[in-house]
C-alpha angles and dihedrals in degrees: 000000000000117000113224129196116219114229124202113201115218119226120254096264093051092048090052088050090053092049091049089051089053091050091051089048090053089051091049091051091050092050091047091052091048092051092048092050091047091052092048091052087051097050105031096080088061094220131110093352116183113224126187107228126189120218136196122212094346122145132205137173121248126186095238100117128097110308091004094301116169115258123193111236134176113247120211096172139004140173113247125188117228110205096202119358121216115253094258091048091047090052091052091047090057096039096049099066091039094054095042094044097047093045093050094045092048091048091049091049092052092048090048089055087050090054090048090056091049091051089051091053097255104128116143100036134130089244092059092047089053092047093053092043093049090048091055091046095049093047092046092051092047091048094049097043092041090052090054091053091045091056090047090055094045096050092039090054093049091047092050098049094042095044087241092301098112103098098194119102108209124205118200110204126169114194096186095084089047093060091045090053090050090053092051090048090052090052089051091051091050092051091047090055090046091050091052093048091049091049091049092049091048090052091054094053 
């Protein structure tokens, strides 16, 4: 018995929408690559490296009052310049944009293939389930590993500029990618259910 996969052709407008989504994805991948390369160019020399550092309950004075008077403000993040990062910090500075950039580009490529399959009428297939699952996995791994490197750079920068006298350990944690990964995972689960239902219906025919 030959197993067949039912294909549902999208109408012209929907196919154009899929192709536009792929074009936007290609643009996003290009921008991601450009940002990663720009950051690498910035950090590779290992001298006077700017690092974005989050703070908790820290205050600083800014000349924003009348006549440029200093006003005390609460700072939640600031860019500090590290004159010469330690070897471990330098490694993290280089690895961070590489990990984030490669993970995002790989995830975008997999999702673009997913859109290509949809445009071709292949919706509830095992291939699509794998593509969405792999996308979520790649992005999750990149987010977790990249976060580790981000925290290494943050604490290494604070240690360097304070001569290891700053006693606060800062953790940089961005929850936005986490919720995006959850959404992609939910889409993958929905397509997996659809693929099983389609396979069961095909077996009954």
